[in-house]
LUMDOBA-929257 format. One record per residue: residue number from 1; residue in one letter; x, y, z of N, C-alpha, C in turn. Coordinates in nm, 2 decimals, always signed. Layout:
N
PT     i   aa      n.x      n.y      n.z     ca.x     ca.y     ca.z      c.x      c.y      c.z
PT   NUM    A        X        Y        Z        X        Y        Z        X        Y        Z
...
END
This chain:
216
PT     i   aa      n.x      n.y      n.z     ca.x     ca.y     ca.z      c.x      c.y      c.z
PT     1    X    -0.76    -3.97    -1.85    -0.71    -3.91    -1.75    -0.58    -3.97    -1.71
PT     2    X    -0.57    -4.08    -1.68    -0.46    -4.16    -1.65    -0.34    -4.18    -1.78
PT     3    X    -0.37    -4.17    -1.88    -0.34    -4.18    -2.02    -0.23    -4.04    -2.02
PT     4    X    -0.30    -3.91    -1.99    -0.25    -3.80    -2.00    -0.13    -3.77    -1.89
PT     5    X    -0.18    -3.83    -1.74    -0.08    -3.80    -1.66    +0.06    -3.90    -1.67
PT     6    X    +0.02    -4.02    -1.75    +0.14    -4.10    -1.76    +0.22    -4.06    -1.88
PT     7    X    +0.17    -4.00    -1.98    +0.21    -3.91    -2.10    +0.31    -3.80    -2.03
PT     8    X    +0.25    -3.74    -1.95    +0.32    -3.59    -1.88    +0.43    -3.66    -1.77
PT     9    X    +0.41    -3.76    -1.74    +0.52    -3.79    -1.66    +0.66    -3.86    -1.71
PT    10    X    +0.60    -3.92    -1.84    +0.71    -3.96    -1.94    +0.78    -3.85    -1.99
PT    11    X    +0.69    -3.74    -2.02    +0.76    -3.61    -2.11    +0.85    -3.56    -2.00
PT    12    X    +0.79    -3.53    -1.87    +0.90    -3.50    -1.76    +1.03    -3.56    -1.77
PT    13    X    +1.04    -3.68    -1.75    +1.16    -3.74    -1.73    +1.22    -3.76    -1.84
PT    14    X    +1.19    -3.75    -1.98    +1.26    -3.74    -2.09    +1.31    -3.58    -2.08
PT    15    X    +1.27    -3.47    -2.03    +1.32    -3.34    -2.03    +1.41    -3.35    -1.95
PT    16    X    +1.39    -3.39    -1.83    +1.52    -3.42    -1.70    +1.63    -3.47    -1.79
PT    17    X    +1.61    -3.57    -1.86    +1.73    -3.63    -1.89    +1.83    -3.54    -2.00
PT    18    X    +1.75    -3.47    -2.07    +1.76    -3.38    -2.18    +1.86    -3.29    -2.11
PT    19    X    +1.80    -3.24    -2.00    +1.86    -3.11    -1.96    +2.00    -3.16    -1.87
PT    20    X    +1.97    -3.26    -1.80    +2.10    -3.31    -1.75    +2.21    -3.37    -1.83
PT    21    X    +2.20    -3.43    -1.93    +2.28    -3.47    -2.06    +2.35    -3.37    -2.14
PT    22    X    +2.26    -3.24    -2.12    +2.31    -3.12    -2.22    +2.24    -3.10    -2.33
PT    23    X    +2.16    -3.19    -2.38    +2.06    -3.22    -2.50    +2.02    -3.09    -2.51
PT    24    X    +1.93    -3.05    -2.39    +1.87    -2.90    -2.39    +1.97    -2.81    -2.33
PT    25    X    +2.06    -2.71    -2.37    +2.15    -2.66    -2.30    +2.09    -2.52    -2.24
PT    26    X    +2.17    -2.50    -2.13    +2.14    -2.35    -2.03    +2.11    -2.22    -2.15
PT    27    X    +2.00    -2.17    -2.15    +1.97    -2.09    -2.25    +1.89    -2.11    -2.37
PT    28    X    +1.89    -2.22    -2.42    +1.86    -2.28    -2.53    +1.71    -2.26    -2.53
PT    29    X    +1.63    -2.22    -2.62    +1.51    -2.22    -2.66    +1.44    -2.34    -2.65
PT    30    X    +1.35    -2.36    -2.62    +1.28    -2.52    -2.62    +1.16    -2.44    -2.72
PT    31    X    +1.18    -2.53    -2.86    +1.06    -2.54    -2.97    +0.96    -2.64    -2.91
PT    32    X    +0.84    -2.58    -2.90    +0.77    -2.68    -2.85    +0.73    -2.80    -2.97
PT    33    X    +0.66    -2.77    -3.08    +0.62    -2.82    -3.22    +0.76    -2.96    -3.22
PT    34    X    +0.84    -2.88    -3.25    +0.96    -2.99    -3.27    +1.01    -3.11    -3.19
PT    35    X    +0.99    -3.05    -3.05    +1.04    -3.14    -2.93    +0.91    -3.25    -2.91
PT    36    X    +0.80    -3.20    -2.89    +0.68    -3.28    -2.93    +0.67    -3.39    -3.00
PT    37    X    +0.72    -3.38    -3.14    +0.73    -3.46    -3.25    +0.83    -3.55    -3.21
PT    38    X    +0.93    -3.51    -3.16    +1.08    -3.57    -3.15    +1.02    -3.70    -3.03
PT    39    X    +0.95    -3.65    -2.98    +0.90    -3.72    -2.83    +0.77    -3.80    -2.85
PT    40    X    +0.72    -3.78    -2.98    +0.60    -3.85    -3.03    +0.49    -3.85    -2.94
PT    41    X    +0.44    -3.71    -2.86    +0.36    -3.67    -2.81    +0.30    -3.56    -2.84
PT    42    X    +0.18    -3.53    -2.82    +0.11    -3.39    -2.86    +0.15    -3.26    -2.71
PT    43    X    +0.12    -3.13    -2.80    +0.19    -3.04    -2.69    +0.12    -3.03    -2.56
PT    44    X    +0.02    -3.11    -2.55    -0.05    -3.11    -2.40    +0.05    -3.16    -2.27
PT    45    X    +0.09    -3.27    -2.30    +0.17    -3.34    -2.19    +0.27    -3.25    -2.18
PT    46    X    +0.33    -3.23    -2.32    +0.46    -3.12    -2.28    +0.46    -3.00    -2.23
PT    47    X    +0.36    -2.92    -2.26    +0.33    -2.81    -2.20    +0.31    -2.81    -2.05
PT    48    X    +0.23    -2.90    -2.01    +0.21    -2.95    -1.84    +0.34    -2.99    -1.78
PT    49    X    +0.43    -3.08    -1.86    +0.58    -3.07    -1.80    +0.66    -2.96    -1.77
PT    50    X    +0.66    -2.88    -1.88    +0.75    -2.74    -1.88    +0.68    -2.67    -1.76
PT    51    X    +0.56    -2.67    -1.72    +0.54    -2.60    -1.61    +0.58    -2.67    -1.50
PT    52    X    +0.60    -2.78    -1.49    +0.63    -2.85    -1.36    +0.81    -2.78    -1.37
PT    53    X    +0.89    -2.79    -1.47    +1.01    -2.75    -1.48    +1.03    -2.61    -1.46
PT    54    X    +0.91    -2.54    -1.48    +0.92    -2.39    -1.48    +0.89    -2.37    -1.31
PT    55    X    +0.82    -2.42    -1.26    +0.78    -2.43    -1.10    +0.96    -2.47    -1.04
PT    56    X    +1.04    -2.56    -1.09    +1.18    -2.57    -1.02    +1.26    -2.49    -1.06
PT    57    X    +1.23    -2.39    -1.13    +1.35    -2.30    -1.19    +1.40    -2.36    -1.31
PT    58    X    +1.39    -2.50    -1.34    +1.48    -2.54    -1.47    +1.45    -2.48    -1.62
PT    59    X    +1.33    -2.42    -1.61    +1.31    -2.35    -1.75    +1.24    -2.20    -1.70
PT    60    X    +1.25    -2.11    -1.81    +1.20    -1.99    -1.77    +1.08    -1.96    -1.88
PT    61    X    +0.98    -1.92    -1.83    +0.88    -1.86    -1.96    +0.90    -1.75    -1.98
PT    62    X    +0.89    -1.65    -2.12    +0.90    -1.55    -2.19    +0.78    -1.52    -2.24
PT    63    X    +0.68    -1.43    -2.20    +0.57    -1.38    -2.30    +0.61    -1.36    -2.43
PT    64    X    +0.54    -1.45    -2.55    +0.55    -1.40    -2.66    +0.65    -1.47    -2.71
PT    65    X    +0.79    -1.55    -2.65    +0.88    -1.60    -2.68    +0.86    -1.75    -2.65
PT    66    X    +0.81    -1.80    -2.55    +0.80    -1.93    -2.51    +0.93    -1.99    -2.37
PT    67    X    +0.92    -2.10    -2.37    +1.02    -2.16    -2.28    +1.18    -2.14    -2.32
PT    68    X    +1.26    -2.13    -2.23    +1.40    -2.12    -2.24    +1.44    -2.21    -2.11
PT    69    X    +1.55    -2.29    -2.16    +1.64    -2.34    -2.04    +1.70    -2.25    -1.95
PT    70    X    +1.69    -2.23    -1.84    +1.76    -2.18    -1.75    +1.90    -2.15    -1.76
PT    71    X    +1.95    -2.05    -1.75    +2.12    -2.02    -1.78    +2.17    -2.06    -1.60
PT    72    X    +2.27    -2.14    -1.60    +2.33    -2.17    -1.50    +2.39    -2.06    -1.38
PT    73    X    +2.39    -2.07    -1.27    +2.41    -1.94    -1.19    +2.49    -2.01    -1.07
PT    74    X    +2.62    -1.94    -1.03    +2.69    -1.98    -0.90    +2.59    -1.95    -0.81
PT    75    X    +2.54    -1.84    -0.77    +2.45    -1.82    -0.69    +2.32    -1.90    -0.62
PT    76    X    +2.27    -1.97    -0.73    +2.18    -2.04    -0.75    +2.24    -2.18    -0.71
PT    77    X    +2.33    -2.22    -0.77    +2.42    -2.36    -0.72    +2.44    -2.37    -0.57
PT    78    X    +2.50    -2.24    -0.53    +2.55    -2.23    -0.40    +2.44    -2.23    -0.31
PT    79    X    +2.31    -2.19    -0.34    +2.20    -2.17    -0.25    +2.13    -2.31    -0.22
PT    80    X    +2.10    -2.37    -0.35    +2.04    -2.51    -0.34    +2.12    -2.60    -0.29
PT    81    X    +2.27    -2.60    -0.31    +2.33    -2.68    -0.22    +2.35    -2.69    -0.10
PT    82    X    +2.32    -2.56    -0.01    +2.31    -2.55    +0.12    +2.18    -2.58    +0.16
PT    83    X    +2.08    -2.58    +0.08    +1.95    -2.63    +0.15    +1.97    -2.78    +0.12
PT    84    X    +2.02    -2.84    +0.05    +2.04    -2.98    +0.06    +2.16    -3.00    +0.16
PT    85    X    +2.25    -2.96    +0.22    +2.31    -3.00    +0.32    +2.23    -3.01    +0.44
PT    86    X    +2.16    -2.89    +0.47    +2.07    -2.93    +0.59    +1.97    -3.05    +0.58
PT    87    X    +1.90    -3.05    +0.49    +1.83    -3.17    +0.45    +1.89    -3.30    +0.46
PT    88    X    +2.01    -3.33    +0.39    +2.05    -3.45    +0.38    +2.13    -3.49    +0.50
PT    89    X    +2.17    -3.42    +0.58    +2.27    -3.46    +0.69    +2.15    -3.52    +0.81
PT    90    X    +2.03    -3.43    +0.79    +1.93    -3.51    +0.88    +1.86    -3.64    +0.81
PT    91    X    +1.86    -3.68    +0.73    +1.84    -3.80    +0.67    +1.93    -3.89    +0.68
PT    92    X    +2.06    -3.87    +0.70    +2.18    -3.93    +0.72    +2.20    -3.98    +0.85
PT    93    X    +2.15    -3.85    +0.93    +2.17    -3.87    +1.11    +2.05    -3.98    +1.13
PT    94    X    +1.94    -3.99    +1.07    +1.85    -4.06    +1.13    +1.85    -4.21    +1.05
PT    95    X    +1.91    -4.21    +0.93    +1.87    -4.30    +0.83    +2.03    -4.42    +0.90
PT    96    X    +2.15    -4.35    +0.90    +2.23    -4.44    +0.90    +2.25    -4.54    +1.01
PT    97    X    +2.19    -4.53    +1.11    +2.16    -4.64    +1.23    +2.08    -4.73    +1.20
PT    98    X    +2.00    -4.72    +1.11    +1.87    -4.80    +1.07    +1.92    -4.90    +0.95
PT    99    X    +2.02    -4.88    +0.87    +2.06    -4.96    +0.76    +2.10    -5.08    +0.83
PT   100    X    +2.06    -5.18    +0.72    +2.07    -5.33    +0.75    +2.18    -5.40    +0.69
PT   101    X    +2.22    -5.48    +0.69    +2.34    -5.53    +0.58    +2.27    -5.56    +0.48
PT   102    X    +2.16    -5.60    +0.45    +2.12    -5.62    +0.28    +2.11    -5.50    +0.24
PT   103    X    +2.08    -5.38    +0.32    +2.06    -5.22    +0.24    +2.21    -5.20    +0.19
PT   104    X    +2.31    -5.23    +0.27    +2.46    -5.21    +0.25    +2.51    -5.27    +0.14
PT   105    X    +2.44    -5.41    +0.09    +2.49    -5.48    +0.00    +2.42    -5.42    -0.15
PT   106    X    +2.28    -5.38    -0.11    +2.21    -5.31    -0.22    +2.26    -5.19    -0.28
PT   107    X    +2.32    -5.11    -0.19    +2.35    -4.96    -0.20    +2.54    -4.98    -0.31
PT   108    X    +2.58    -5.10    -0.25    +2.71    -5.17    -0.29    +2.66    -5.20    -0.47
PT   109    X    +2.55    -5.28    -0.47    +2.54    -5.31    -0.61    +2.46    -5.18    -0.71
PT   110    X    +2.42    -5.09    -0.64    +2.38    -4.94    -0.71    +2.52    -4.88    -0.77
PT   111    X    +2.63    -4.89    -0.66    +2.74    -4.83    -0.70    +2.83    -4.92    -0.83
PT   112    X    +2.80    -5.03    -0.81    +2.86    -5.10    -0.94    +2.78    -5.04    -1.09
PT   113    X    +2.64    -5.03    -1.08    +2.60    -4.98    -1.17    +2.64    -4.82    -1.21
PT   114    X    +2.65    -4.74    -1.12    +2.69    -4.62    -1.12    +2.87    -4.63    -1.20
PT   115    X    +2.92    -4.72    -1.17    +3.08    -4.71    -1.21    +3.07    -4.75    -1.35
PT   116    X    +2.97    -4.87    -1.39    +2.96    -4.90    -1.52    +2.93    -4.79    -1.61
PT   117    X    +2.83    -4.74    -1.55    +2.79    -4.61    -1.65    +2.86    -4.51    -1.68
PT   118    X    +2.97    -4.48    -1.56    +3.08    -4.40    -1.56    +3.16    -4.45    -1.69
PT   119    X    +3.23    -4.58    -1.70    +3.32    -4.62    -1.78    +3.27    -4.62    -1.92
PT   120    X    +3.13    -4.62    -1.92    +3.10    -4.63    -2.06    +3.07    -4.49    -2.11
PT   121    X    +3.08    -4.39    -2.00    +3.07    -4.25    -2.06    +2.94    -4.20    -2.07
PT   122    X    +2.84    -4.31    -2.04    +2.70    -4.27    -2.07    +2.65    -4.16    -1.97
PT   123    X    +2.62    -4.04    -1.98    +2.60    -3.93    -1.85    +2.45    -3.93    -1.84
PT   124    X    +2.34    -4.00    -1.92    +2.22    -4.03    -1.87    +2.21    -4.12    -1.77
PT   125    X    +2.30    -4.24    -1.79    +2.29    -4.33    -1.71    +2.35    -4.32    -1.59
PT   126    X    +2.47    -4.27    -1.58    +2.53    -4.24    -1.44    +2.48    -4.13    -1.38
PT   127    X    +2.38    -4.06    -1.43    +2.27    -3.95    -1.37    +2.17    -4.04    -1.28
PT   128    X    +2.15    -4.12    -1.35    +1.99    -4.21    -1.30    +2.07    -4.28    -1.18
PT   129    X    +2.19    -4.39    -1.22    +2.23    -4.43    -1.13    +2.28    -4.39    -1.00
PT   130    X    +2.35    -4.30    -1.01    +2.39    -4.20    -0.92    +2.25    -4.15    -0.81
PT   131    X    +2.15    -4.11    -0.89    +2.05    -4.07    -0.80    +2.01    -4.18    -0.74
PT   132    X    +1.96    -4.30    -0.81    +1.93    -4.45    -0.72    +2.01    -4.43    -0.57
PT   133    X    +2.15    -4.42    -0.61    +2.24    -4.47    -0.50    +2.19    -4.37    -0.39
PT   134    X    +2.20    -4.21    -0.38    +2.19    -4.13    -0.29    +2.01    -4.13    -0.24
PT   135    X    +1.94    -4.17    -0.33    +1.81    -4.19    -0.28    +1.78    -4.31    -0.17
PT   136    X    +1.84    -4.40    -0.20    +1.82    -4.55    -0.13    +1.89    -4.50    +0.00
PT   137    X    +1.99    -4.41    +0.00    +2.05    -4.40    +0.15    +1.94    -4.28    +0.22
PT   138    X    +1.92    -4.18    +0.15    +1.79    -4.10    +0.21    +1.66    -4.16    +0.26
PT   139    X    +1.63    -4.26    +0.18    +1.51    -4.33    +0.20    +1.52    -4.42    +0.35
PT   140    X    +1.64    -4.46    +0.36    +1.65    -4.53    +0.46    +1.62    -4.46    +0.62
PT   141    X    +1.60    -4.31    +0.60    +1.54    -4.24    +0.73    +1.43    -4.27    +0.75
PT   142    X    +1.36    -4.37    +0.65    +1.20    -4.38    +0.67    +1.13    -4.22    +0.71
PT   143    X    +1.16    -4.12    +0.64    +1.11    -3.96    +0.65    +1.05    -3.94    +0.53
PT   144    X    +0.93    -3.99    +0.46    +0.88    -3.94    +0.33    +0.90    -3.82    +0.30
PT   145    X    +0.82    -3.73    +0.39    +0.81    -3.59    +0.37    +0.99    -3.53    +0.36
PT   146    X    +1.06    -3.57    +0.45    +1.20    -3.50    +0.45    +1.23    -3.56    +0.27
PT   147    X    +1.23    -3.68    +0.21    +1.29    -3.71    +0.11    +1.23    -3.65    -0.01
PT   148    X    +1.10    -3.62    +0.00    +1.03    -3.53    -0.08    +1.12    -3.39    -0.08
PT   149    X    +1.13    -3.36    +0.01    +1.20    -3.19    -0.01    +1.35    -3.23    -0.05
PT   150    X    +1.41    -3.35    -0.07    +1.53    -3.36    -0.10    +1.52    -3.34    -0.25
PT   151    X    +1.45    -3.44    -0.27    +1.41    -3.48    -0.41    +1.39    -3.36    -0.50
PT   152    X    +1.29    -3.25    -0.44    +1.27    -3.13    -0.48    +1.44    -3.06    -0.57
PT   153    X    +1.49    -3.06    -0.45    +1.62    -2.97    -0.47    +1.72    -3.04    -0.55
PT   154    X    +1.70    -3.19    -0.58    +1.79    -3.25    -0.69    +1.72    -3.22    -0.80
PT   155    X    +1.58    -3.22    -0.81    +1.51    -3.22    -0.94    +1.53    -3.07    -1.01
PT   156    X    +1.55    -3.00    -0.95    +1.59    -2.84    -0.97    +1.74    -2.80    -1.00
PT   157    X    +1.83    -2.95    -1.00    +1.96    -2.90    -1.01    +1.99    -2.99    -1.11
PT   158    X    +1.95    -3.05    -1.21    +1.99    -3.18    -1.31    +2.10    -3.12    -1.37
PT   159    X    +2.08    -3.00    -1.45    +2.18    -2.93    -1.54    +2.32    -2.92    -1.46
PT   160    X    +2.30    -2.88    -1.35    +2.41    -2.85    -1.28    +2.51    -2.98    -1.29
PT   161    X    +2.45    -3.09    -1.25    +2.52    -3.23    -1.22    +2.53    -3.29    -1.36
PT   162    X    +2.45    -3.27    -1.49    +2.51    -3.27    -1.62    +2.64    -3.22    -1.65
PT   163    X    +2.69    -3.10    -1.59    +2.83    -3.03    -1.61    +2.93    -3.08    -1.57
PT   164    X    +2.91    -3.16    -1.44    +3.02    -3.23    -1.35    +3.02    -3.35    -1.41
PT   165    X    +2.93    -3.40    -1.45    +2.92    -3.58    -1.52    +3.01    -3.57    -1.63
PT   166    X    +3.02    -3.45    -1.68    +3.05    -3.45    -1.85    +3.23    -3.46    -1.85
PT   167    X    +3.28    -3.47    -1.77    +3.41    -3.49    -1.75    +3.48    -3.60    -1.67
PT   168    X    +3.54    -3.68    -1.75    +3.59    -3.79    -1.68    +3.66    -3.79    -1.56
PT   169    X    +3.73    -3.68    -1.56    +3.78    -3.67    -1.41    +3.72    -3.70    -1.31
PT   170    X    +3.59    -3.59    -1.28    +3.49    -3.58    -1.21    +3.42    -3.71    -1.20
PT   171    X    +3.41    -3.80    -1.27    +3.33    -3.91    -1.25    +3.45    -4.00    -1.17
PT   172    X    +3.56    -4.01    -1.21    +3.66    -4.08    -1.10    +3.67    -4.04    -0.98
PT   173    X    +3.66    -3.92    -0.95    +3.65    -3.87    -0.83    +3.52    -3.88    -0.75
PT   174    X    +3.43    -3.91    -0.82    +3.30    -3.96    -0.77    +3.28    -4.08    -0.74
PT   175    X    +3.35    -4.18    -0.82    +3.33    -4.34    -0.76    +3.40    -4.34    -0.63
PT   176    X    +3.53    -4.26    -0.62    +3.58    -4.30    -0.50    +3.55    -4.25    -0.39
PT   177    X    +3.50    -4.11    -0.41    +3.41    -4.06    -0.28    +3.27    -4.16    -0.24
PT   178    X    +3.23    -4.24    -0.33    +3.14    -4.31    -0.31    +3.17    -4.44    -0.24
PT   179    X    +3.29    -4.47    -0.30    +3.35    -4.64    -0.22    +3.37    -4.55    -0.05
PT   180    X    +3.44    -4.42    -0.05    +3.46    -4.42    +0.10    +3.33    -4.39    +0.18
PT   181    X    +3.22    -4.34    +0.11    +3.12    -4.36    +0.20    +3.06    -4.48    +0.24
PT   182    X    +3.07    -4.59    +0.16    +3.04    -4.73    +0.13    +3.09    -4.80    +0.29
PT   183    X    +3.22    -4.76    +0.32    +3.31    -4.74    +0.42    +3.24    -4.71    +0.53
PT   184    X    +3.20    -4.60    +0.54    +3.16    -4.52    +0.68    +3.03    -4.58    +0.69
PT   185    X    +2.93    -4.60    +0.61    +2.80    -4.66    +0.61    +2.81    -4.79    +0.65
PT   186    X    +2.91    -4.88    +0.59    +2.94    -5.02    +0.66    +2.94    -5.01    +0.82
PT   187    X    +3.02    -4.92    +0.85    +3.04    -4.90    +0.98    +2.92    -4.85    +1.06
PT   188    X    +2.84    -4.80    +1.01    +2.74    -4.73    +1.10    +2.77    -4.59    +1.14
PT   189    X    +2.89    -4.54    +1.10    +2.96    -4.40    +1.17    +2.87    -4.29    +1.09
PT   190    X    +2.79    -4.26    +1.15    +2.71    -4.16    +1.12    +2.79    -4.00    +1.08
PT   191    X    +2.87    -3.98    +1.17    +2.95    -3.85    +1.17    +3.02    -3.85    +1.05
PT   192    X    +3.11    -3.98    +1.03    +3.19    -3.98    +0.90    +3.08    -3.98    +0.79
PT   193    X    +2.99    -4.04    +0.77    +2.89    -4.05    +0.67    +2.85    -3.91    +0.63
PT   194    X    +2.81    -3.82    +0.76    +2.77    -3.68    +0.69    +2.88    -3.61    +0.63
PT   195    X    +3.00    -3.63    +0.70    +3.10    -3.55    +0.68    +3.14    -3.57    +0.52
PT   196    X    +3.16    -3.70    +0.46    +3.19    -3.76    +0.35    +3.08    -3.70    +0.23
PT   197    X    +2.95    -3.70    +0.29    +2.84    -3.67    +0.18    +2.89    -3.50    +0.19
PT   198    X    +2.89    -3.44    +0.29    +2.91    -3.31    +0.29    +3.05    -3.25    +0.15
PT   199    X    +3.15    -3.33    +0.16    +3.26    -3.33    +0.10    +3.23    -3.36    -0.03
PT   200    X    +3.14    -3.45    -0.08    +3.08    -3.48    -0.19    +3.02    -3.39    -0.25
PT   201    X    +2.93    -3.34    -0.20    +2.85    -3.21    -0.25    +2.96    -3.09    -0.25
PT   202    X    +3.06    -3.05    -0.18    +3.12    -2.93    -0.17    +3.22    -2.95    -0.31
PT   203    X    +3.27    -3.06    -0.33    +3.34    -3.11    -0.45    +3.30    -3.09    -0.57
PT   204    X    +3.16    -3.09    -0.59    +3.05    -3.07    -0.72    +3.05    -2.93    -0.71
PT   205    X    +3.04    -2.87    -0.61    +2.99    -2.72    -0.61    +3.14    -2.63    -0.68
PT   206    X    +3.23    -2.67    -0.64    +3.38    -2.62    -0.65    +3.42    -2.63    -0.79
PT   207    X    +3.37    -2.76    -0.86    +3.40    -2.77    -1.01    +3.31    -2.71    -1.07
PT   208    X    +3.17    -2.75    -1.05    +3.08    -2.66    -1.12    +3.09    -2.51    -1.15
PT   209    X    +3.11    -2.46    -1.01    +3.13    -2.32    -1.01    +3.22    -2.28    -1.10
PT   210    X    +3.35    -2.31    -1.12    +3.46    -2.30    -1.19    +3.41    -2.30    -1.35
PT   211    X    +3.34    -2.38    -1.37    +3.27    -2.42    -1.52    +3.20    -2.26    -1.55
PT   212    X    +3.09    -2.28    -1.47    +3.02    -2.17    -1.50    +3.08    -2.05    -1.51
PT   213    X    +3.17    -2.01    -1.40    +3.24    -1.88    -1.40    +3.33    -1.84    -1.53
PT   214    X    +3.40    -1.94    -1.58    +3.48    -1.96    -1.68    +3.38    -1.91    -1.83
PT   215    X    +3.26    -1.95    -1.80    +3.16    -1.92    -1.93    +3.08    -1.80    -1.95
PT   216    X    +3.08    -1.76    -1.82    +3.05    -1.60    -1.82    +3.12    -1.49    -1.89
END
């Protein structure tokens, strides 16, 4: 059983990367036989991983047709990011005062990874490093239930981040926003940290909404 769980988790991780990087595009059908073969697994862990993604709204199942990557929606984007704002503000409100100097150093190390990935243009690496940065900050709250709720919202929006990270100008803006956040975090300025995180989210929503609207 443990091997099955491990295989499912591995497949789920790979699918998230493929959706976030655009290898699986919005509206594209997931051809299970071909995908399972390319991942080197049977259809069982793939099917289970797809069920998880279906629960998050990242893929949609159509009877007699199979799974399709969900289309991007401005309304969905705005709703998820509004939920994130409520949860993330609370995580920062609790966590920022608890940050140690070692925590700040760790966050800065992760930012170096984010910037290196952005320079190389590796969207998958940017996505992973950016996620590590933000969740290291959220986890400082020592509120695991809250962090799990935030993670659920992030998991549901990988495709949107893929759209944002696809443009070099957006990566440059992201790096600058992160560095501003580090200054506020170093000063343990809760209000400024929350405001900068909010601006960070709002900038992403504005850019991605524009891209989605043009594609419709």
